[in-house]
N, C-alpha and C positions, 0 to 999 in steps of 0.2 A: 131670554138669556141673561144670567146675573150680571150685575154692574161691574163687578171687577172683571169679569171675563170680557166684557165690552171695552173696558178701559185698556186693557192689554191688547186687544184686537186692533184698538186703534193705532197701535205702532206699526202695524203691518203697511208697508209703503205701497201706495196705489201704483207707483210707477216702476216697481219692481217687476221682474219678470214672473210669469205666471207660475212656475215650478217654485221659486223662492217664496212667493206670497203663500201658496198653498201649504208648504212644509211648516212656515212660521205659524201660520193660523192653526194648522193641525197640532203643533207642539204646544200651543197656548191652551187649546181644547183639550189636550190630553193630560196636561198638568192640572187643570182646573176640574175635569170631569171624568179622567180615567179612560180606559179604551172604549167604553160604551159610548162615549160623547164624541167618537171619531165616525160619525156616520157621512156618508159621501155629500149628503145634502147640508149637514152642518158645516163641514168643511169649505165647501163652495161657497156657502153664503158668507162664512166668516172671511174668507180670502177675496171675496167680491169678485167671483168669476162664474161663469155658467158651468153648470154641471158637466155639459159635453167637453169642455176643456179638461176638467179633472179626469174624465175617462179616456180621454186622448193621450194624456201624460202617465197615468198609472193603471190603465185599462180597467180595474175594479178596486173594491175596498182591499182585498188582499194585497194588491200591488200597492197601494196607498199607504197601508200599514208597514209593509216592507221598506218603503221608501223613508218612512218616518223614523223606522229602526235604525236604518242605516245613516240617517241624519244625527239620530242620537248617539251611534257609534262614534261619528265625527267630532261630536262634542266632547265624548268621553276620551278619546284619543289625544285630543288636543291638550286635555289636562294631563293624561298619562304621558305625553311627550315632555311634560315640563321638566327641567334638569332636577336631578335629585343630588342635594348636599351630602354626597358620600362616594368615595372611590371604592368602597367595599360593595362588590356586587351581590353579596347575599343580603346586605342592609339595603340596597337598592330595590330588592324583591320585597322587602319588609315595607318599605316606603310605599311601593307600588299597591301592595295589599290594603294598607290604609286608604291610599288614595281611590281603590276600587270600592271599599266599604262607604267611604264618605260619600262618594257619587251614587251609590245606590240609595243611601239613607236620605240624600237631598233631592234627588229626583226619582222617587219611588215609582211613579207611573210609567216613566220612560225606562227605567230599568226593568220592570217587569215586562213591558212590550220587547225589550231587547234580549232578555234572558230566559223568560218564562214560557215563550212560545216557539220552542224550536221545531225545525222540520228535519225529520230523518233523512240523512243523506244529502241534505242541502244546506249549505252554509253561505251566509251573504258576503259580498266582497268586503264589507267592513270589518265583518266578524273575522275573515281570513287574515285581513291587515292587523287586526288586534291580536291575533294569534302569533302572527309574525314577529311583533314587537315583544311578546312574552319569550318567544323561542331566542330572541336578540338578547335578552336579560339570561336565559338559561345558558346560552352560549358563553356568555361573561363568566359566569359561574364556573363551567366545565373547564375553560382555559386556565383557571387558577388551581384546577385540581380538586375542586370542592363538591362537584356533583356525584351523587351515589347512583343514580340511575341515568338512563338515556336522556339526552335534551327533550326529545318529544314527549315522553312518558312524564318527565318533571313538569312540563308546561301543562298537560293535561290535568295531572294531579292537583296543581297549585290552583288553577282557574276554577277546577270543580269545587274545590275546598273554599275559595273565596265566594263563589255564587252561592253554595250552600249557607255560608255564614250570613250573607246579606239577606236571603230570603228568611232565615230563622230571626234575624234582627227585625225584619219587617213586620213579622207576625206578632211582635210584642208592641205593646203600647209605648209611644216613644218616651214618656217619663219614667218607664220601667226597664228600659234597655240597658243590659248589663255589658259595656263595651269591654270588659276584661275577658268575656267569651270570645271576642274577635281576636284578641291578642293571644290566647291561649290556643285557638284554631290555628293561627299563623304558625306559632311555634310548633305545632303538631305537624303541619304540612311541610314545614321547613326541615324538621328532623326526619321526615321521610325521604327527603330528595338531597339533602346536603350533609356533609360531615364537617366537624368542627375544624379540622386541619385537613390540609392536601393529602389526598389518598397516596400519593406517591411517596410519603413518609412511611406508609404501612400498606404496602401493595395488595390491591385485590383486582382481579382480572377485569371485571366489569367497570369499575371505576377507572382504572388506568386506560382502558380502551376508550371510554367516553372522553377523558382529557386529551389522549393521543388524537382521537378523530376531531376534536374542536380545535387543536392546534394545527392540524394538518390543513383543514378546509380554511384557516385563518391565512395561510402562506399565499402571497400574491402569485398568480398563474406563471408569470415568466420565471420566477425562482423556483417554482414547484416543477416546472417542466425541466430544469436541469437536473432534477433527481429522478423523476418518475415520467414515463409516457403518461399520455391520458388513460389508456386502456389500464396501466398499472395503477394509476391513481383510483380510479373507479373500483378496482378489485380490491384495493386496501381499504377503502372507505367500505365497501361490503363486508369484507371481515371483520373490520372494528364494530360495524353496527350488529354483526352476529354475536361478537363477544360481550357488546354493552346490553 
């Protein structure tokens, strides 16, 4: 095992619980040797636990990789939750894009494990939380009348564009990366989902429906029930979803 890896593994606290030690050891091995370094034997040895403990906690290598990916999402979302110094929800999206790209380039092996190994029809709990955070941002854009498409569609498109940009940059040598590509891709993604001015100034059915839906669901339930019954509210949301 390389000396620098041994030095980092020395920070794995012996007294910590087994799961914590295994995940920390796996993160170190992943950063230094990529996904191929995450053999169950290597991780167990690095975490100073017996292999049966690893299998008891994660069942198999696939379970271990999934847990490491979820742990990585936690690291990413902790950064993503950092306050953004702007009240403009569109600028907040731009700042989130930069953070996403920076995270991918700073932690390439972790990023590839998190985003380059999807399982059709199955999404980790951490990935779901990440998607909900992005939906929250899209909701803020919709409330001010600047979302061109539905919140769900906007979130999926923006996420896909950001992931594709990171993958493209990772293919380049670090000293040859053109970061203006990222800015251009962000501008293109934003142009596809937002408008320069609130659409209520120039009504379009889909945009107005998206904005109205965002405003309706933002109202507290006690206030909402003064206007609509639960059935009426659900029907209104269904109609607005169709229009959006």
